[in-house]
C-alpha positions in Angstrom: -0.3 0.0 -0.1 1.2 3.4 -0.4 1.3 5.9 2.0 -2.0 7.6 2.2 -3.5 3.9 2.1 -1.0 3.0 5.0 -2.3 6.6 6.7 -5.5 5.5 6.6 -5.4 2.0 7.6 -3.6 3.1 10.4 -5.1 6.3 11.7 -1.3 8.0 11.5 -0.8 10.9 9.3 1.6 10.8 6.4 3.7 13.5 8.0 4.1 11.2 11.5 4.7 7.9 9.2 8.0 9.4 7.6 8.9 11.1 10.7 8.5 7.5 12.4 10.8 5.9 9.5 13.3 8.6 9.9 14.2 8.0 13.5 13.8 3.9 12.8 10.5 3.2 14.9 9.8 1.4 11.5 11.4 0.2 9.0 12.2 1.9 5.9 10.0 1.6 3.1 10.4 -0.3 0.1 10.2 2.3 -2.9 8.8 2.3 -6.3 10.7 2.6 -9.4 8.9 6.4 -9.1 10.4 6.6 -5.9 7.0 6.4 -4.0 6.9 4.4 -0.9 5.3 1.4 -0.1 4.2 -0.2 2.8 3.6 -4.0 3.9 0.3 -5.0 5.9 2.7 -6.1 8.6 4.2 -2.2 8.6 0.7 -1.0 8.0 -0.1 -2.9 11.5 3.1 -1.9 13.2 2.0 2.1 12.2 -1.3 1.0 13.7 0.3 -0.5 17.1 2.4 2.9 17.6 -1.0 4.9 17.0 -2.4 2.9 20.3 0.4 3.5 22.3 0.8 7.0 21.3 -3.0 7.2 22.4 -2.2 6.1 25.7 0.6 8.4 25.9 4.0 6.7 25.8 6.9 8.3 24.5 8.6 7.2 21.5 11.1 5.5 23.6 8.5 3.1 25.2 6.9 2.6 22.0 10.3 1.3 20.3 10.5 -1.1 23.6 6.7 -2.3 23.2 7.4 -2.8 19.5 10.3 -5.1 20.4 8.3 -7.0 22.7 5.3 -6.9 20.2 7.5 -8.7 17.6 9.1 -11.0 20.1 6.8 -14.2 20.6 8.7 -15.9 23.1 8.4 -12.7 25.4 7.7 -12.6 28.7 4.2 -10.9 29.5 5.3 -10.1 32.5 7.7 -7.7 30.8 5.2 -5.9 28.8 2.8 -6.0 32.1 5.7 -3.9 34.0 5.9 -1.5 31.4 2.2 -0.8 31.4 1.9 -0.5 35.1 5.1 1.8 35.4 3.2 4.0 32.7 0.1 4.0 34.4 2.2 5.1 38.0 3.6 7.5 35.6 0.2 9.0 34.1 -1.4 9.1 37.9 1.5 11.5 39.1 0.8 13.7 36.2 -2.9 13.2 36.8 -2.2 14.5 40.6 0.1 17.6 39.4 -2.4 18.7 36.7 -5.5 18.6 39.3 -3.3 20.4 41.4 -2.4 23.1 39.3 -6.5 23.1 38.5 -6.7 23.9 42.2 -4.2 26.7 42.5 -5.3 28.6 39.5 -9.1 28.5 40.7 -7.8 29.7 44.3 -6.1 32.2 42.2 -9.2 33.1 40.6 -11.5 33.3 43.5 -9.3 35.8 45.1 -9.1 38.3 41.7 -11.8 40.9 41.3 -12.1 40.9 37.7 -12.8 44.6 37.5 -10.8 47.2 36.0 -8.7 47.4 38.8 -5.0 46.7 38.1 -4.1 44.5 41.0 -4.3 41.0 40.2 -3.4 38.3 42.7 -3.2 35.8 39.7 -0.2 38.2 37.8 1.4 38.7 41.3 1.3 35.2 41.9 3.2 34.1 38.5 5.6 36.8 39.7 6.7 35.1 43.2 9.2 32.3 43.1 8.5 28.7 43.1 9.2 27.0 46.6 12.1 25.1 45.0 13.3 28.7 43.9 13.0 30.3 47.2 14.8 27.2 49.2 17.7 27.8 46.9 18.0 31.4 46.7 17.0 32.3 49.9 15.0 35.6 50.9 14.3 38.2 48.4 11.3 40.2 47.6 10.1 39.8 43.8 9.1 43.1 42.5 5.8 44.0 42.3 4.6 45.4 38.6 1.8 47.9 38.8 0.4 50.7 37.3 3.5 52.0 35.7 4.2 49.0 33.7 4.2 49.1 30.1 1.4 46.4 29.5 -1.3 48.4 32.4 -0.6 52.0 30.6 -1.6 50.8 27.0 -5.2 50.1 28.5 -5.0 53.7 29.8 -3.9 55.0 26.6 -0.6 56.3 28.3 2.7 55.5 27.0 
């Protein structure tokens, strides 16, 4: 099948197919006399496998490992299970981090008046160092930006 057909079959765009070929995730496609790529049925199934793994959030490096395991009929399923569980644990950590970000943003938004005043606790918080930066740098005061900054002056027509 040509690259368009392989893309349609697998759900992977032609651009990504060429990229996966370039980085060695899939083997270089056979070429016609005119130079067009031709993919075998196993290549198309590999692309479908890659697409599904990407949909589950696996990295390209992890997918390369999974492809090796998928092609190895003598593999131990415990190896695959271990990778899947490690990935799930990483996703849970990322979910917890994202939920903490949501809570922080909602908290900041609750304390923002959202009116014409220039004071904004959201911007003030973003200007503060993180807890890790505070520990490494010691005490220091972050400059506050107020009504005399270029961004806030634009809204009043002042330059």
